[in-house]
Each structure stands twice: as C-alpha cells, then as structure tokens.
N, C-alpha and C positions, 0 to 999 in steps of 0.2 A: 680142926685138928685131926690127927690120925688116931684111931682107936682100935685095939685088937678085939675082934668079935668072934674069934675061934674059927673064922673062915676067911683068913686074909686080914685086911684092915678096912675100917671105915674112914673115909676122908671127907672132911667138911670144907668145901669151898663156898658154893652157894647153897646147895642142898647136901645132905649126907649121902654118900655113895660108897658102895662096897668095892674095894680094890681086889681084883682076882688074884688068887695065889700064884698064878703063872707069871705075874709081872715081876721082873727082877728088881733088886734093891741094892744100893741106892740108884736113883734116876736123876739125871740132870737135863733140863730143857732150856731152850733159849727163845726169847721173843725179841724181834727187831722192828723198831720203828724207823723205816727208811724215809726220812722226812725231806721236804723241799729245802729247808734251811738247816736243820740239825737232825742227826740220826742218833739213836740210842739202842743199846742192847741190854736186856734184862734176863736174869736167870732165876730158875726155881730148882732147888735140890730137895728131893723127897726121899725119906727112908722109912722103912716099916718100924712102927713102934714109937716114932717121935711124938713127943707130947704136944708141941706147939703146931698150929696149922702152918703149912708151908707158905712162906712170904716171898714174893718176887723182889729181887734186889737188882738195881741197875749197877752195871760195872763201871768203876772209875777207870777211865782209859787214858793211858799216857800217850800224849800227842806231841811229836817233835816240833819245835819251832826254832827259828834262827837264834833265839836268845835262851834256849834251854827247854826242857820238857814242860808241858802243860798238862795237868791231870784234871779231868772232869768227866761227868756222866754224859754230857752233851758233846757230840762230835759234829762240828760244822760239816755239812754235806758239800764240801769244797775240795777240789783236786787241783793241784798245780804241778807243773814241770819246771824245775829250777835247779841249775847246776848239776845236771845229769841225774837228778833224784826225783822220785814221785813223792809229793807231799800231800797228805790227806788230813783234814780236820783243821784244828786251830792254826797250825803252821801255814797251811795253804791259805786260810782266810786272811792272815796277817799280810801275806804276800800280795793280796789283792790291792792294797793301798800303794804299792810301789809302782813307779813309772816303768814302762817297758813291757808290761804284761798285756796281752790281748785276749779278751774273752773268747772262749771256744777255740783258742789256738794253744795256749800254754797255761790257761787258768779256766776252771770250769765251775760254775755254781748255778743253783736253781735249775739244774738239768732235769729234775723230775717232771717239770712242766712239759718236757719234750718226749717223755716216755710214751711209746706207742705211735709216735708221729714218724713221718719219713724223713725228718730233718737230720742232716748229717753235719758234722763239724769238719769241713773239708780241709781246713788249714792245720788241723791237729795231726799228730803222728799216728801210726797204726796202733790200734788198741784204745784210742781215745776219740773215736770219730762219731759216736752217737751216744744218746742218753743212757742206753743199757750198758754200754762199756764203761761210762763214767760211774754209773751206779755200782757196777761190779767192783771197781776199785775201792769205793766206800765200804761195800759189804766185805771185801777181802780184808780190809783194815780192821773192821769190827770182828771178823772171824778170828784173825790172828790174836787179837786181844782176848777173845773168849776162850781160845784154845791154849791159854798160857800154861806154864809149867805146873804139873800136878793136878790139873783140872780133870774131872770126870768127863769123858767124851759125851757130848750131848746126844741124847737118843731121839730128839725131835726139835726142829726149829720152825717157828712160825714167823712170817714176815707180813707186815701190814701194808695195805693199799687203801687209797681213798675209795669210799663206797661207790663213787661214780665211775671208777675205772672200767673201761670196756675190755672186750676180749683182747685186742691188740696190746693194750696197756698192761694187762695182767700177764700176757705172754712175754712181753719185754721184761717185766719184773722177774718172772721165773728164769728167763735167759740170763739176766744179770746175776741172779743167785747161783745159777749153774756155773757161770764163768768164775764166780768167786769161790767155788768149791763146795757149795751147799747142795745136798741131794733132797730136794723138796718132794713131798708126797701129796696126794690128794687131800685137800683141806688145809694145806699149809700156808695159804694166803688168807688173811683175815681182814675184813673191812675195818678201817680205823675207828669209826664211831662205835662199832660193836666192841672193839678192844677197849676203848676208853670206858664204855659203860660197864664192861666186865670188871675192870680194875676197881671202879668205884663200888660196884656191888660186892666184890670180895673184901675190899678194904674196910668198907663202912656198912657191912651187911645189916646189922641190927638197927643202926640209925636210919639206913636207907628204907627198910621195910616198915618202919614205925608209922602207923596211922594210914597206910596205903592199902588200897584194894589189890586184888590179884591181877586185874587187867589195867594197864597204864598206857597213857599217851606220853611218849618221851621224845624230847628233842636233844640231840647232842650237837653242841655248837663248838666246833673246833676251829679256832682262829689262831693260826700259826704264823710263821714268818713269811711264808710264800703263798698260802692258800687260806680260803675261808670255806670250810666244809660244814654243811648242815645236813643232818640225817634225822628224819622223823620216822618213828616206828611204834607199833603197838606191841606191848610186852605182856606176856602171860608168865608170871613168876614161877608157876609150876609148884609141885609138891612131891615129896618122896624122892624116888630116883628119876622122876621125869625131868628132862632138861628144860631150861627156860626156852619159851618159844618167842621168837622175834619175827614180826611181820613188817618188813620194810614198806613204808608208805610213800616216802618221797626222799630224794637225794638231790641236793643242790650244791654244786661245787664251783666256786669262782676262783680259778687257779691263777688269776692275776689280781687277787685281793688278799693282802696279808700285811703283817707288821712291816715287811720290807717296803711296802708301798708308803707306809707312814714315814719310814726312814728316808725314802727318796724325796718325799715332800719336804721333810726337814732340811735335806741337803739343798734343794732348789729354792725354797721359800725363806730359809733362815741363814744357812751357812754360806752359800755362794754370795748373797747380798753382803754378809759380813766380810767375806773375803774381798769383794770388790771395793767396799768402803775402806778397808784397812790398806789396800794397795793402790788407792786413787784411781780406780777404773770405773767407767760407765758400764752398766750391765749389758747395754746394747753391743758393746765391743766384744763380748764373749759369745761366740757362735755355738751352734749345736754340737759340733765335733768337740770343741773344748769343754763344754759343760757336761755332755753325756758320756763321752768316751774317756775323759781324763779326770775332770774334777769330781764327778759323781763316784767312781770307784775309790778315789783317794779319800773321800769324806764319808762314805757309808758307815764305816765302823765308828767314826766319831758321832754320827747322828744316832746310831743305835745306843751307844753308851750314854749319850745325853738323855735320850728317851727313857731308858731303863732307870737311870739315876733319878730323873725328875719324877717318874711314876712312883718310885719307892717313897720319895718325900711327900708326894701328894697323898698317897695311901696313909702315910703316918699322920699327916695333918687331918685327914678325914676321920681317922680312928679317934681323934680327940675332939672332933667337931669344930675344927679351927680353919678348915679350908674355904668354906663357902663365903665367909665374911672377910677374907684377906684379899688385899690388892694382888691380883695375879701377876702384875709386873714385878712384884717383890719376891715372888716364889720362883727360883731359878736354879738351874744346874749349870755349872761352869766346868769345862774340861781343861785344866791347866796344861800349858805346854805350847810348843810350836809345831805346826803341821805343814810340811812342805807339800805344795800342790802344783808341781810343774805341769805345763801343758804347752802344745806347739805355739810358738811365738811369745810365750810368757814363761820362760824357764825358771824364774826366781819367785813365783808366787808363794806366799806363806800365810797361813791362817794362825793367828795368835789367840789362845785362850777362848775357844768358841763357847757360846752361851745360849742356852735355850730357856726361855721364860714360860711359866704356866699360861700366860696370856697368848703367846705365840702358839703354844702347843694346842690350846683349846681351839684356836682359829683353824689350825691345820686339821683337827679332828672333826670339825663341823660336817663336812661332806661325808665322812665315814660313819657318822652317827645320825644322819638325816633320816627321819621317818616319813617325810613327805615326797621327796624326789629320790627315787630309788635307782635311777639309771646311772650307768657309769659315765664319768667325765674323764676322758683320756686325752693327755697331751703327749708329745714326743718325750717328755721328761718323766712321765709317770701316770699312774691311774689313781683316781679317787672314786670310790663307789661305796654306797652305804652298806654296812654289815647287815642291814635289815632287808636288802634286796634278795640274797639267797634264802634268808629265813622266811620272808613273805612268800617267795616263789614256792618253797617247799610246803608251807602250810596250806596255801591255796590248792596245790595239787593233791595234798592229802585230804582235802575237804575239812580241814580243821581251822578254827579261829584261835587266836592267842589264848583266850580264856578256856579253851578245851584241853590245854596241855596240863599234865600233872607234874612233870619234872622237866627241868632244863639243866643238863650237865655241861659246864663250861670247861673246856680244856684248850691247850695250846698256849704258847708263851704270850701271845697278844691279848688273850682273854684276861690277863693280869692287869691290863690298863684300867685304872679305877673308873674312868669315865665310861669305858665299855661295859663294865659290870653295872654301873648305875643306869645306863641306858637300857640294858636288858631287863633289869628289875621293873622299869617303867613300862616296857613294851609287853612283858609277860606277867601281869599283876597276879594272876591266879596260879602260877606255877611255882613250885619250890625250886629255887635256884641252888644248884649243887656246885660247890667249888671245893678245891683242896685247901688245906690249911697252910700249905707252904708253896713257895714258887717252884721248887724242883719237882714236886709231885705233879703239878699242873702240866709240866713239860715232858714228863716221862710216863704218864698214865697209859699211853697207847702201847708202849713197849712192855709194861708190866702186864697189861691185859692180854697181850699176845703170849706172854710167858705162861699165864694161867691156862690159856686155851691150849698151848702146846702140852702142858702137863696133863690136861684131860685127855688129849689125843693119845699120849703115851700110855696112860694108865687104863683108859676105858675104850680106846678105839673110836671115840666120838668126842665132839667138842662140848663145851658147857652150854652152848646155845643151839637151838634148832631153828633154822630159817624156814618160814612158811610163806606161801603165796598169799599176799594181802587181799587179792581179788581174783575173780574168775577170768579166764580167757576163752573166748569162743570164736569159732569159724563161722563167718556169715555164709549161709546157704540159701537156695532158692525159696525155701519155705520158712526161713527164720534164722535161728542161731543154734549152733551145735557146740556145746561146752567141751573143750579139750583139756583145760587145766581147771580143776575145781578150786573155789575159794577155800583157803585154809589148808591146801595140800602141803604135806611135808616135802621140803626140797632136799635133795634132788627128787623130781617126780618123773616116772613112777618109782624109781629107785636108782642107786648108783649105776651108771653106765647102762641104763635100760631105757627102752622106748615103749610108750603105750601105742597100740595099733588098733585101727578101725578099718575094716575093708568093705563097708556097705555104703560108701558114697558112690555116686554114679556120674558118668559123663553126661552133661546136659544137652548136647547137640550131636548130630551126625555129620561126618565129613568124609567124602570119598577122596578128596585131594586137599592140599593145603593144610590148614590147622584149625583146631577149635580153640578160640581164646577163652581160657578159664580164669575167672577173677578169683584171686586168693586174698581174702580180706579177714584180718583178725581184729577183734574188738575186745574191750575189757569192761567188766562191771555191768550193773543194771542199766546204766545210761548208754551202753554200747559205744564207748569212746574208741574211735579207730586208733590202732597202734601200728598197723602194717597193711599195705596194699600193694599187690603186684599182679602180673599177668603171666600165666603159663600157656604157652602155645603147644597144645597137645597135637602131635603129628598124626596125620591121616595115614591109613584108613582107620576110622574109629566110629563106633555106633553109639547112639544115645542109649544110656543104660549100662554101658560097659562099666564094670566095677573099678573103683579107684581105691587105692590103699593109702591111708593116712597114718604116718608115724610121727609121734610128737614126744618131746622130752623138754623138761625145764631143769637146768642144773642149779647147784647151790648158789651160783653167782647171779641167778635170775636171768640167764640167757635161755631163750626159747629156741629150740631146734625143731624144725618142721620139714617133713618130706612127703610129697604126693607123687604117686606113681600109678601106672596102669597095672592093675593086679595080674592080668593075664598076658601082659606083654613085658616081661622082665628086661628085655633088651632095649626098650624104649627109654629115651632120656627122661629122667624124673625131674620134678621141681623140688628144689631144696633151698631153705633160707635159714638164717640165724637172726633173731630179733633180740637186741641187747636191751636189758632193763625195760621190758614193755610195761611193767607195773609201777615204775618209779620215775620221778622227774629227774632228769639229768640236764643241767644247764650247759649248753655247748657254747664255744666261743663264737663271737660275732662273725657273720659270714665274710665281711670285709677283712677282718683279722685273719681268718683262715686262708683267704685268697692271698693276702700279703705274705704269710708264712710259706705258702707253696711256691710263690714266685721267687721269694728271696732264696729259698732252698735251690730252685733251678739255677739261679744266678751263681750261688756258691759252688755248685757242683759242675758248672760249665755246660749245662744242658741248653742254654740260650745261645744261639748262633751269634758271633761277634757283631754282624751287621744289624741284628735285632736288639742289641743291648740298650742303645739309647731310647728306643721306643718302650722297651720293658721298664727302664728306669722312670720314664715319664708316667707310665701306668701306675707304678708304685707311688710316685709323687701324688697322683690324683687320689689314690686310695688313702694315703696318709692325710691328705688335705681334707677328705671327707670325714676322717676321724678327728679332725681338728688339730692334728700334729703338724703345725705349719713349718717349724724349723726343720723337721725331718723331711718334709716334702720339698722344701727349698734345697736341702742338702742333696736330695736325689736329682732334682732338676739341674743343679750345678754339675753333678757327676755326668748327667746325660750330655750337657754342653761340652764338657771336657772330652767325652767319648766321641762326640761329633767332630770335634777339632775345628769347628767353624761356627759363625753365628747362625742361629736358627730362629726365625721369627716366631714360630709357634711356642718353642720352649721359653724364649725370652718374654713373650706375652704372658705365658702361664706364671713365670716368675714375678712379673709385675702385679698380677692378681694377688699372689700370695703376700707380697710385700705390702700391698694395700690392706689386706686383712690384718696384718701386723701393725698397721698405721705407721709404717716406715715410708713416708711419702717421698723422701729424697731418692731412696733406692727404687721405689715404684716408678717414678718418672724416668729414671735412668734406664730401667729395664724396658719400659714401653718405647722409649726413643730408640734404644738399640734394636728392638724388635722391628720397628718401622724401617730402620736403616737396612736391616737384613732382608726385609721383604717390602720394598718401596711401593709395590702395586697392591698391597694389602693394608688397608687403613684401620683395621679393627683395634690395633694397639693404641692408635690416636683416639679412637672413639672411647676406649676404656679410660684413657687418661683424662679426656674431657669430662666423662661422667664422674670420675673421682673428684676432679676440681669443682664440678657443679655441686656435689654433695657436701663439699667442704666450704661452700659459699664463695669460691673464687670465680665469680661469674665472668669477669673480663678474660681471665686466662682460659676458662672453659670455652668461651666463644672463639677465641683465637685458635685453640686446639681443634675444635670441631670443624672450623673452616678449613684447616689444613687437611682434615680427613675428607671433607666434602670435595676438595679439589682433586682427590684421587678417585672417589666413588660416591655417587649420590644415592645411596641406599635409603629407603624409607625410614628405618630407625635413626639414621644419622640426622635426617631432616627433623624428625620428631624431637630428638635431643636438643637440636638448635632451637626448636620452638619452645621447649621447656625453659631453656636459658633465657630467652627473650621474655617469656611469661613471668619468670621470677624477677626480672628487672622492671616489670610493669609495662612492657611493650606488647600488650595483649593482641592488638590488631595484627601486627607483624607475625606474632606467634601463630595466629589462626591461619594466616596465608600459608605459612610453611607446613602446618599440620594438614591443611586441605590438599596441598601438593603431594604430601607423603601418602595420603589415602588414595589419591588418584593413581599413584605408581604401583599400588599393591594389586595382586591378582585375587582370584576367588579365595575365601577364607580357608577352605579345605586344603588348598595347595601351599599355604604358608607354614613355615616352621614355627615352633612354639615361641622362639625368641621374637620374631617379627610380629606374631599374633599378640604377644604381651605389649609390645610398643604400640600396636594399633589401638589397643584399649586405652592407652595414655592419650593418643591423638583424639579419640572420641571424647574423652573428658575435656581436653583443651577446647574442642569445637562445640561442646555441649550437645553432641549428637547422641541422644539416648537410644535411638534405633540401632545405630552402629554398635554402641556399647552392649546392647542386649544380644546382638548377633554374635559378637566376639565372645561374650560370656557363654552363650549357648554352645558355640564351637569348642570352647575350652572344657565345658562340662561333658560334651560328647566324647572328647578325647580321654578325659579322666575316667569316664564310665567304661570306655573300651579297655583302658589299662587295667581296670579292676576285674574285668570278666575272667573267671577261672573256668577253664574247660577241663573236662574229665580226660586225663591223659592215660588212664589205665583201661577202662572199659572191660569188655569180656562178659561171659556168662557165669553166673554163680553155680557151684556144684549142686547137684540134686542129692536127695537122701532117700533111702528106702524106709518104708514104714516101721521096720523093726527097731530103728534107732530112736533114742529119746531126743525130742526137740524142746527148746526153751521158748 
C-alpha cells in the first residue's frame, strides 16, 4: 500500500520504498506482453495517499469481428487484411479459417518467431513485410485501446520479450514499438520470466515468502501457445530498500514448442482422420498441400476449442478424484456444428460435430511429456518435443538438479493442461509448484509483471529487480586468466553506458611486416568454459610489449561488449566484438532448420537466379527429408520438376526414394521407372527399385529388375545385390560367384566411395572372407576418425600481461 511518511509516500510492492516528493500524482503505467499467440496490456494507476496497494489490471479490449465486437483481455497476435480493412485480434483469428487467405500474404500469425530474423513476407503489401511491422500493428491496436477516452496518458510503458532474445530480436521489438507510436526508454524491455515472477511475488507476497530462505533457486516455466520458455535464476529477495537481485543462470527457449503444436497434432491425428472418414476419403488421397495449407488453418481453432474444453473437464474430474479410474474413451469434448473445409480438388469437404476424447488427447500428449526421449520429432505437419527438453537443458547448464530447485512458477496458457501440471510435479518433487488460482491470471501474469516494473521505473527510476552476473568472465592470457567481469557484478557493468578499461595488456610478438595474430578467448567460471574465441590480426609494424587497451562492458541484457586496441596507435583498426548471453544457455534452432529458413527466404525474395531454382528446391527437399518431413520434401521435388519443364532422372530418383520411405510402393516404382526412362544410360533408379523389392521379399521381381540394371552397367554393387537375391533364394554357390566377380572389379579400398565400400563389406560376408571384412572395416574406421578430427581454426598468440595486473 501507499503510506504518508511526511516525506512523500511509502509504497509496498515487494519491499517498502519511499516515493520521492518530485514524482507527480496520479501516475499511470502500462505493461505489454507481446506474445506469440496472444498479447495483453495491463495498467497500474497510482496516486499519493491511496490506502490500497496498487494492483495491475488487464484491459478488456474490444476487438471487431465480422459478427460483432468481441471483448477480452487476450488479443490474438493475428493480423489480417480483408475487404480493405486491417483486422487485429479475434476478428483476424476467425478469418484464418476461411478459404482464400494465404499466410504471410493477407493473414499473419506467430510472427514473433521471425522477430530479429531476416525473413520477409514478400507477397504482403508495404507495411506488412516483416515480423517487426506485423508486431507494430498488434502494438498499435493495443495502444489505441489503452489510450481510450478519459485515460491518463501513460508515463511509462514496458514491453516484455523472451529471456533468450538476442540483440537483433530486441532491436526489432523496439522498432515495432516505435512504429506503433511508443517512445521506449532504457530498461523498457523486460524478460518475460522475470515479469511473471514479479507478478507472482507482488500478488502473493506473504504466501510466496512463507518458509523460504533469502536465496532461492527458481525456475519459471512459461508454456504458451507458440513457445516453451524456461528460465533458471538465483534470487536474493533483499531487504529494506534494496531491490531483489536476480542472477540468470540459464535460459532455454524452444520457439517451435507450444500449445499450438498440440493443436496441430489434434488436427492431423484426430480431426483430419474424422474428416476423411465422414467424407469417404482415403487419407493417402490428401496430399501435403491440401492438409497443411488448407485443412490445417481451417481446423486449428476447432482443435484449440476442443483441447481447452476437454482440459476444463479433466481438471474438474481430477479435483473430485474421479479421472484416473474412468474409461478415457468416455471422457470427451464435442464441438457441435458443421465446419466447411474446402481445399483444391475437394471443394465440398465438411466436418460434422468434431470430437476429442481423453484417450486420444493423452496419446497426443505422450511425446510432449516424455522424460526419457527429449529430442524433437518433427514432421512436415508439426513438431512434437518433450516440455522437459528445455527444462533439462537449462538445469544442466545451470549446474542444478531437479531436487536443487526451491520454486517452479508455471505460467502461460498451456501450463493449464492438467497432465502438464501433474508431469511437472513428478519431475520436480522437491520444488514448490506455484500456479495461479484462475485461468486468466496464468495467461496475463507477464503483462501484469511488466506493469509493476513500469511503475517502479516511473516512481524510482529503477526497476524492482537488479540483474547480476551469475558467474565471472575472464580473458585468457599467456600466463593464465584475467578477470574482466566479476561474479555477482551488478548489471549493467561497470555502469549505464560505461566501459571498464585496462591498458596494461601487451602485444606478445614483434612484426615488421604483415600482422601479429592475437587470440581473443573469453571463458567463464572456475571451470574456464569457453564462450568466445576469435583472432585479431594486429597490423605491423608492432613490437612485443607494445601496450594494448582493453575496454569491456556488460549490459543489463547480458550482452558483453569488448574492444581491444593499440594504446599508442589510435588510428590502427581495433578489435571489437559483442557476445550475446555468454553466461546463460540459449537453445538455438537446429542448423538444418536455419539453413532451410535462409534458403526459403532467398526464394521468396527473388535472390535465386531462375536457372538455379530447380536445384535450390532439390536442396530444400533433401533438408526436409533429413528432418523426416517427407511430404514437404516430395512437394519441393515436384515443384522442381515443374520448374524444369521436362523429366529429370535425378529428381525422379529422389522422388522414388521418398515414396519408399512413405511405403507408397506403387508411386515409388512409377518414379523409378520414369527416372530410368529420363536417363536410360544411368541404372541407379533400377538398382534402387530392385533393392526395395528385395527388402519386401519380392525376390523374383527384384532379380528381374537388377538384371535390367546390369544390362546397362555392371557396377560391383549391382553384382553384389544380385548375389544377395540369389543367397536369399538359397542359391549360395551362384551368389558367391557373383560376389567374387564384384570384388575383382573394385580398385584399392582408399579409392572407393563410401557407398561401394559398404557393399564390398556385404560381399565379404557372402564370401566368408574375414580378411577382406577386416580391411573394409579398418578403412571405414579410418574415414570416420578423419571426419571427427577437429583442427584449431583460430590459432594466434595469447596477449601478455604486465606484473602489476592481477592474475587468476
């Protein structure tokens, strides 16, 4: 509460703080959760002398829809262009189900995942061509609602971002806010886990502090619609007017793991099969384009509604102890009504009264709640990954075990799933699980925490929390380590917009011409874990012992800025670097996924020359195939063939391989035969077809096909496959003759490609030739060992240090 103390007011949020007399009254501040799926704006209004402590309130925002206004605190982060109008929120979300809309052209959602990336939406009109511009439309909509008639103008606005956001992502968020008309100041971006923690601490202060020590290990588990964020930090509750100290230990963000992925799984595993059954279709008749680009958008809202309704019923049954013993097939949620699902070639598809049972839902949840296999399983239709993957990643990096945690705060709409809460209780048996008493609070906690932070900034000029460096950072030097950021340093270090300077480092070598390669290596903690390594080519002339100047800064976002220069040669090119989050774990997207996104962006923006597009599409197909997204890979290969405008043996052969992985044997043979017709002097497609037939036990067909291939080229692997077929049929003597002939046709092992070498090992087995088998195995091991060799790509000399500086 606020209390008059004769010298302004005392304000109780977390600790009791004195409000300076110079602060105007009343004050209104805003906190905005710019979410992947939903966004929220909260406000706090404070006046001197008020009896009750200020409480953050989320604004009920009117959102136009085609059927009338919809009012709610949650605003879907969806933007649509329809009938010459910009739709934001619920109205835009409902348009997603209509036919005719194309994602990232006239409807935009989950764009937060693209913030900071170079991806553009090239089909969209001006002002809608990247994630920052889409975010600005959402923020502008929220701002207009917050600036309604009669409102006190906000004196401060804080916008939240994931703790894992890097410099580019934070800069894009600031840009979006500026486009929307917000004037953000330093400190006006707040990490989402910290905001959620603040809200819980302010809302349940007495309950929260009960029975706890001053120093706590806390994990915030934010499982929302589009992301799963985990932040682990050490908290010092503080006392008096000292702010809470938060030392981030680890951050793990899976931005392709959220409740939306569960919705996608419901669409493809439950609703599309129901749709096919009701309309007399075979699931194989629905291709990738129909399923992903037409049926999925039309059914996502249905899936979400079924999920939410079923979760409410499951939670109710659990509260009475009646869920565990009930037949899960009998617990269901049905969505009455008719849902048109038109798609190319099937314009009259309709889904009637879709239904989701608890049995189906629990089956869908299994990979999301798996504690044994924590890797992502991604198909072209969606991603399944255990929620414990980011949690375990973060704990391991923080050096903590589940039993070391004192508190786990669960926020985000998807944390309301009863099975998720049960799984977290089992995984963290020693931690107090903190949840909100109602569904809305769980989803708006981040916005409310941001509003409390904004209030502290407006009243006191600093936030409620003080970030600190959880560990030390040192520069490796010739004689050991030089500490540049102390453990426990208050951030920003050494102060706002300041650099710490050291000028007693020295050049380690002399050079009259050329350069001196200086190794710049940063490590953290007692274990000297490397966090950054680079090489600075110091230009000649330079002498050993010439002084170097080191300037270093670590900002409140845990970005380390370092600069090295020749102290006495100010015109010489310095070395400068920025290391993002050196002390916390940030899980980055898979390398293949990053490559895919870059290539797709180049295709969208016309950066790929027309003659190179087919090969580029082929490369994308290979990447998607490696991720296991076979239908998407097939779609890209078919696009490449259309671009070619003629049969291409390589593309058709690749199609055959993918059809085989889908066990679509009819299309596989058709593709292989077409490939051979397109390139009749290249028999690999026939070899692949024969191998497929062999694995399926069709030995006569396999022999007929391999003989067709051998009529074109008598390569050793072809002969060995023929030998395998004969051996399987019991014709062992004939098989050995063919295998021996194949071995004679091969050259030295070191000259063979890996494919031929593998088949040669099969020939050795057929022949019972243990010596040949050992030679082949030794060559394969040699190649594997060579592949594993890691050479030092940086090199260089470490800087020297003069005796007057402290060494670790």
